[in-house]
N, C-alpha and C positions, 0 to 999 in steps of 0.2 A: 539541512535540509528537511524541507517539511512537505508532507505530503497529505490527503485525507487518511484514506488508507492509511496513511502513515503522515499526512501534512494536517489534516484538520480541514472540516468544512465549513462553511455557510450555508444550512439547510434551510430553507422555508419548511415550516411543519406542516405535518398532512392536514390536521384540521383549517390551518389556513390558506392552504392550495388553491382554492377556486378564488379567495378574496386579492390573495398574492396576485395571481395571475391577471386578474381582470384590471389591477392599477396599472399593472408592467403593463399590458396593452395598451392603455390610455398613456401611458408614458411614450413608449416607443411611438406611440402616434403623431405625439407633439414633438419627435426628433425630428430634423430635418436631414433630410439625406438617406434615409433609412430605405431599403430593397434589397433585394436578391443581389447576390455581390456577381454572380453569373456574368462575363463579358460575351463567353461564345459557349455553343455547346460540346465543343471538344474540351472543355476545359475543368479540372476539378480543384476545388476549395476545401483545405483542409485547415482546422484550428486546432492547433497542438497547444497545451498546458506544459510551458517549460520555457527554458531559456532559449534568446535567440537563434545561438549554436545550433539547437538542434533542429529546431527548424528549416535553418539554410542546409544541414545534414541531409533532410529529407526531401529538401527540393533537387539536390545535388543528385541524391540516388534517383530519386523520379525520370532522370533523364532516359536511363534504360528503358524504363517503363514507355515513355513518348515514344522511344524508338521501335517499340513492339506495336504498339496500339494507335499511337497519332494522337493520344491524349496527353497535354499537357497539366502541369498540377502547378499550385503555387500555396503556400504553407505561411499561416501567419503565426506568430508566438502569440502566447496569452500568458499573462503572470498567474502562479497560483492565489494568490489576494485577490481577484477580482474574477476569476474565470466562473466560480460557480454564476455570480449574479450577471455576469455576461453572455453565458449560454442561455439563465432562467429569462433574461430579457429578449434573446434572439427568436425564444421559444415562442414567447408571450406574441411578438411582433412580427411572427413568418420568416425573420430574416436569419437564415441559417446556413452552414456550411454543408457541402457536402458528406465531409468526415470530419470529426472531432474525435480528439484524444481528451481524455477527463480521469478524474478519480475513480477508482475500483466501484463502488457503490452509486455514482452519479448516472451509470447505465439504468438502476432499476428504477431511480426518480425521474431521469426525463423519461425514459420507455413506457411506463407505466403514464405518464401525459401525453403520451400519444406521439413525443416528440421522434423517437429513435424508430427505426423499423426493428419487427424478430427475426434476426438471423437464421436462426433455425426454420423459421418459418420459409422466408425467402431462398435461403440456400442451404437445403437439409442436410444433400451429403456432403458438402464443402466443409459447412462445420463439423460433423461429424467425424470427417480426416482432420482437419484440424486441432480439434478436440484430444487425438489420439499423442500428439506430438506435444502438448502443455504439461506443465508440472501441474498435479491434480490438485494441491492445495490454494494454488492461484486460479485454478480454474473454478473451484468452486463457488468463488465469492463472486463468481460473473453469473452464473444461473438463478434463475426465479422459476423452480419449478421446470419445466421444458422451455420455457423463452431464454432466449440466449439477446442480451440487447447490446453486448458488446465482445472483442477478443482481448484476449490481454496483450499489449502493447511492450508493457517491459513487469521486469519487477525490482523488488529489493528485498533483504530479508536481514534478520537478526544473525548476528556471530559474535565471538567471544575472541577476545583481544588479548595478547599476554606477552610480558616483557621476559626472555628466556633467561635472560641475565637473575632476574629476580624471582620469579616463579618456572624453575626448569618445568615441571607439567602443567599442564591445565586441566581443573579440576572436573573428573569423570560425572560424577552425580552431586546431588545436592549437598551431601553431607560433607563432600571433602569440598565442596567450594566454602561451605563454613570453614569448616578447618583452616582452609587457605585463608579466607578472609580473617581470623582471630590469630593466626600467624601473622599476616602483614601487619593488623592491628598493634603487635605488641612493639613490632620497629616503627610505629607511627605511619604505616601508610595506609591505604584503604584499595577498594574498587571502584568502577563506576557504571551506574545504567544509566547511560548515555543517549540512547533512542527512547521515549516515552517516559522515562522516571516521572514519576508520580502519576502515573495518567494509565489508561487501560491500554495501551499499547506495550508499556512496562510489564504491566500484569499478566496479557494474554497468554505468553509464555509459558509462565506458572502455573497457569489456569488448567492449560491444555496436557503440560508435563506431571501434573497431578491427576487427571483424568476426568476434568472437567469442562465443561463448556459455557457460554453464556445462555443458547440457545437447546431446546431438544432436538430431535431427528426432524421432526414434523416443522420447525421454526414458528410452532403457535404458542409455548410455552419458554417462557423464562427459565434458567436455571443455575442461578448465582446462589440460593438457599441451600448449597447442599455441601455436606462434608469437605470434600475436593474441593471446591471454591473459595472454602475459609481455610482451610490447608495450605491453600496456594497464597492466598492472600496474605498470613500468618508468619509462612517461610520469607514472603516479600518483606516482610517488616521487621524480621531479623536482620536480614543483611544490611538494612537501613542503620540499625542499632550495633552492628557489629564492624560498620568501617564505608558503607554505602554513604556520602555524602546527601544531603538532601535539598543542596543547594545545585546549582548548575555550575559543572566545570567541564571544560571543552577534552576533548578523548585527547587529541593530541597533545596539549599541555600536561596531563597527568601522567601522559606515557613517556614523555622525553625526559621530565623533570624525574619520574619514579616515583610518585607520589602516590599513583593510582596505577600498577604494574598491570592490572589485570580490570577488564574493561567488558560489557556487552553494549554493543551497538551497531549500526549498521553496517551493510558490507561495501558501502563507499568511501567510507573511512580509510579502506585500506588506500586508495590511491590519495588521500588527504596525508596520510601518514608517511606515504613517500614523499609528499611535497613538502610537507609543514615542518615534519622533524629527521631530515635526512641525515643527522646526526645518530640517530639510533637504528639507521638500516641496519640489518644484519642482527640485531638484538629483539626483534619480535615475529610472534608469529598469531596463526589465527587455529580456530578451533571450532567445531559445535558446540551448540549449548550443553549445558552438564544434564545430565539423566534425570527425571524425576520420579516419584513413586509409580507411574503407571508404565514405566519403562521406556518413555518416550523423551525425546530430546527436542519438539516439536520447537519451532521459530515462526514468531511473525511474519509473513508475509505484506509488503504493499507494491503498490505499481501503478499502472495505468492501464484503462481500455482504450480499444477505437471502435468506434460506432459510427454506421450510417443516417443520416438525420432521413425522417419521414418527406420531408420537402423538397432531398435531393430527386432533381430529374434525371439522374446518371446513378442509378441504385445499382445497377449491375456491375458500371464502369468504376463506382467507388469500392465495391464490393473486390472486384479485381485487383483492385491498389493496395487494398489493407491486406490480400492475399500474398501481394507482388511485397510487400513489406516484410512478410513473416517469413519469407525462401531465407536459409540459413545464411547463404551469403548477404544477404541484404541485411540482416542481425548483427552479423559480424563487422560489417563496416557501419554502422552507427554504434555499436559497443567500442569500435577503434575509435570514430571522432569525439566521441565522450569521453574518451580514457582519460585525457588529463584536465578534466573538469570534475567539480566536486559533485554535478546532478549528473552523474554517470549511474547507468541500470543495469539490471543482468537481463539476458534475455529469455524469454519464459518457453521458448521452442527449445525442447532436450534436444534436437537432432541438431542444433547450432552448436552446442557445447564442445563436441569434438573438435570444432574449427577455430573455436576461442584461442586467440594470441596472449595466454595468460601461463602464470607459472602453474605446472601441472600440480604441486602440492597443494597450492591456495584454491585449485578449478576443485580437485577431487572433492574437498571440505566444502565449498560452495554448493557444488552440485547435491552433494550427500544430504548437507543441511536444507537445501530447496525441495528437496522429497519429502523431509519431512518438516512441512511448513505449512501454515495456514494463514487465509486473511481475515477480514472483515468478516460478520458474520453476512450471509446475502440476506438480510431483514430490510424491507424497507425505512424501519420504524427505527432502524439503529441509528442513525446517525444525529437523531434527535434524542435519544435515549444514551450515548455513550456518557455523557456527562456525569449521569446515577452512579457508572463504574468510576469514573472520576473521582466524585464525590467520597463514595466507602474508601477507595486507595488514600486518599488525602486524609482522612479521617484517620483512617487506622494508623496511619505511617506518623504525622505530623501532632496526632493529638491521642494515640494510643486507644483509640477506640476498638469496640470489641468487633474482630474479622465478621462472625456470624450475626450480628444484630445488624451492622452496617449494609452487608450484603442482603440481606433479609430486606431491609429500606429500599433499598437499589432495585431487586426483584421486584416488590410489590410496584414501584414507580416504572421500571420499565415494561411490567405485563400491564399496565394502565395503556401507557401508550402505544403497546404495539395492540391491544382491543380497538383502541379508539382510531389507529391507521389502517385496521382492517376492516372496521366498520366503515370507514370514508371511502374505501377502494370498493367496496360492495355495492354502496349506493352509487 
């Protein structure tokens, strides 16, 4: 399961933005058949980054919206692999849907290009009310100051998995995690970091649990050159030296064989384990991540947002449909429809959770972890800077480089990228 936020993104850097838009605009003019997708004025067009099954679910749910309003809805699925470029091309050519779902940080990029409306500016009271019901960690990743270019559509998060017949109790903190790993290693077993291994997504929870962060509170200074950040990376490297493999091993395989009976992965693996490893049903559980030195169990949160495009001639109606999808009963329907797929996500609306048809024990852990979770930094330069974090992580884990030195290099490169981006925006 790949996403920016979690899945990875193909971003045009800020310094090349104007050139890219110009080239794309020319390309669009040369493509036959381009034009607004609207067929009539009482129809909303939605582009959804995700599988066709989810697009069909959105259309099915929309029938009640049509009964209420008389407005019909169509939804086109877009694969993650080409979604960013498709949106960028549509922006350049003036061919956009009314509503689009997209990676968390894309809203910042497309919003600053003028392609998305500021929802807070257009619907201030509605946005304020909705934000009260959204998990704060995922909400934070969608804001640029007071501007809101998208509302969280769903979320995914890190959690811990463990085989109860091999690891009776999940490690409660960093020290216990290492002790458990050493015991497993003596038995020729190990643990997995299954989502974000050797990348910033895998490093982020340790960074936050240690009390560090990627940027300061003003989002104008990179803060990876701190003792907390170095401590987090050194600890992560210890895990790899003590039984976490550097190669990618599927969680389902590792848990089924018992070779890797402890793992940090995404919540969607709950469904995957039930489907792919039925023989160990009843032999595994989930838990929150181990607590770090800062007293936090913070997990990484990924997900998608839904936004209204500036070219839409039905902005109010588009917003009403986004609110409709955000209603708890509709979020439950989307969760239920996706339950048997590996692309299932969790609802961002906290009011929905009491209604979720989920094992109560699992629900309590997932809800608690979502309350102590954070998404990608809400910084325009982040998508073009995360590679520097990946490089630092890989140098330390794969080549035994010094964490403080590598993070200092990453900080300098990221700060330069941030300064260039801020200067370009001011121009």
